[in-house]
Structures are given as C-alpha cells and as structure tokens.
C-alpha positions, 0 to 999 in steps of 0.5 A: 308393493306401496305407493310411493306417498304410502307407507304402507306395504301390501302382498302382492301375489295369494300363493308362491311364485315358482318363478322369478318374474310376476304381472301386477295388476291391481294397480292405478295410472299415473301412481308411483309403485315401489316393489320388494320380493322375498324367497320362500323354502321350506324353513320359513319366508327370507328377508325382504329385498332391497327396495327396486326403483320408482315406477311410473306406471303408464303405458309406453307408446309405441314407436315410430313406424316405416322409418325410411330415407326419402333423401341423401346428400352429401352433407345430409340424409333426409328421413322421414315415418309414420305415427306409431301404431300405439300412442300409450294412451296419450297424444304424441307430443313430438319425436327425436332421431339419432344417429351412429357412424358405423364406425363407431358404434355410439348413438348420438342425439340429431336433433336438438328440439322437438320435432312434431313434424314426421320427418326430420333432415339431420344435417353436419354428415361428412362426405363418403362417411355411412351412418345408421338412424334410429326414431324415438315417439313421446307422449303427452305424459312422457312415454318414451317409445323404445327405439325404432327400426335401424334404418340404414347404413347410409352412406353421404353422397352427391346422389346425381345419377347415383344408383337409386332402389324403389322398394315396394310400400309392401316390403316396408314392414315385416312381410309375413308367408305361409311354410310350402308356399313359393316367395318373389321378392323384387325390387326396382332398379333406378340408374343411369349406369348399370350397378353391381347387384348383392343381396345378403341374409342376415348379414351374411353373403346369400347362398344359392340353391335349387330351392333360392334364386336370384333374378335380374335385369336392367332395371329390377332384381328378385330373389325366388324362394321354392317350398319356403320354411322356417329356416328362410326367415330374416332380413333380406338386403339388397346393394347395388353399386356403381362408380356414381354411387351405391345404394342398400334397402331391406326387407324383412320375412317371416315363414309362419310353419311349424315351431323347431325344436326347444334349444340344448337338451333335456337335463334330469333333475331326479331319477328313482326307480319309479319316478323321473323328472326332467326340463327343457329349454324353451323354443328360442323365438326365431324358431316358434315359427312365427306364432307363440309356442302354446304348449309342448308334447311329452312322450317316453319310450323303453329303449328295447321297445319303438313305440312311442307312449305319450306322458303329456299331450298338453304340457305348458312349463318346460319340465315334467315328472314321468311316474309308473316307471318300471325299475331297471327299465332303460327310459328316452324322452322326447318333447315337442312343441306346439303352435296354431301350424301344429305339432314341431320337430322332437327335441330327445334325451339321451337313455336313463334308467330308472333306478335309486340312484346313491350318489352319482346320477347315472344317465346312459 
C-alpha cells in the first residue's frame, strides 16, 4: 500500500495470506491510500494487480435509527428518526431521504436540500399508490452512512377514519428472546370500523401450528410462540384493512440459540491411506443463533463402529486435515459449530475410504 502523495509502496503483511481478504491497521486517519495485491505459489511471487481505487481512512457513521412514519395523507408521508448510534467520530451535519414506488424498484432522492432536523415530509406523492422510504446520515468529514432499514410500503390515502396500528416502542428495533422462552408480540389497533387482520412472516403467510397461534380482539392482535427456537427468528408483519384504509407494521425478532449446521456438504480435497483433508462452508449468518460462531468441533468415526472420536474441539478454520488413519478403513466425519449458547447441529459427510487414490477419488 501507499499514501496517495507518496511514491513509496510498502508491504502490509509479514507472512503469506491464505484467504482473499486482509485488515490493514497501520494507517492514519484522514489520509488517502491505494493498494495492490500479488499472488504467490511454490514458483514465486506473481505480478502485482492493478492499483485499487483511492480510499479515505475515515470511520463511516452509522445510519439513522428507528425510522418510522408519523403521518400519511393522500399526497404525502411524514417520517421521523433518531440520531445514528455512532457518528463516525465527527458531528452529524444532515440527512437525506430516498423513496421508491413499490412497483418500480428504483430509489430516488426525496429531498433537494440538506435535512437538519430528524424528520421530513415527502410530498408530491400520488393518491392510492404505495411507497417505501429510507434515510441516510452524513457527518462533518463527508462520511455518508449506509441506508437505514426500509420503512413501508405506505399507501397514500386520506386517513380520516382509516385504521391505525399502535406499535409499542420496544418493537421499533430488533427484539431478542432466549431459545425455549414464550414470545408474545402484541400490537394495538385503532379503528372506527373493525378491520381485517393478516400476519406474515418474512413476507409469507404465517402458518399457525400447535406452538404458534394468533389472538385478536377489537382493539389488539397478538402472535404467541411457545418454546421459541432459532427458526422463529425473522420479520413479522401485521396488516390491517377496512373500507377507510389500511396500515402495516413490522416487528423483527431474534431467537438466541445454538447455531445450525454448516451450509452445504463436507468436501474432500485430499485422500490418502493415512490422511484425509476436507472443508465445509460456514454457518449462514441467519442460522448462527444470534451470536457469532467462535469455532467448530470436528469428529470422525469408522463406519464399522458407533462411537465418534474427537479430531479437534477448537477448530477455527472451515477445513481440517485428519491423520493417523488405518489404510483401507472406511470413515465418516462430522462438523458442529459452537457459539455462546453451545454446540449446534452436526453436518455429516459421506463415507470415504482411506487409501491412496491413483486417478479418481473414491467417495462412497
């Protein structure tokens, strides 16, 4: 890497990097840097890549929090939000709002001047059309945040008499519950005429079961989840509608649980008479149980036996090399992810015979 005004390139890493990403720490805030990368194999070091785009070393500010709709008319939607949890080390100087017609899929800027306040009314909208909104923050050094969580869709209607949802403040952000607990998501309903009520999960119709039920009265509706588990995490949407209008709200919950199994299959890369090397895909983030996977447990078993033996109980990388095998024996391997809540479900390999392969790899 090098600083833009310098002609001297300096090496970032002291040892070879096995992956395809690297965190650079010895930089100075406010300076602009460029980077190049080269590959290395047994024959030596290859040519350098093209120079990267210039990168300004500043902390990005976080997006605004708790963006929500405060008022709807037939031609406008009013929004409000809270300051970003982190300003990137510099004062927040303004905000910008984007809107999107739910049918077009294209985001357009809704404000023409910098927004100083933590609220804005998007005007010039069309009656009976639905829109989505998101908000960006900007700080004094020019850092622009990622967009906030999307709000909507919101339909522009004359809301006189239209139903409304009274969403408790604790549901404005992600709500976390421990696995095994009972979860109740209750919202209030304000309506002159009794509306229809529909619950969805992750955009799909909510399927009621013996452990998941819905309770509704004239002024509220609630989801009840018994013995919550990882699969119950997600976004729950409530829709109410009558002849005077409609309203929607989202509640996002995360169940803190043991992780699920690694994704995909166990892939064998090298098989010999006494050693087998294989890899697996990491646990997808939605299946990590609300906490990062810290390591994996790798076990093996001869197919002629029932007992598993530990290969490694603290494997940090998504691959393993298992030695001291018996020539000609058939083995299966399994991998389990571990997080703060314990050991997750196992991913089990296909059987494989420990032998020197002259040609095609034999996987049973």
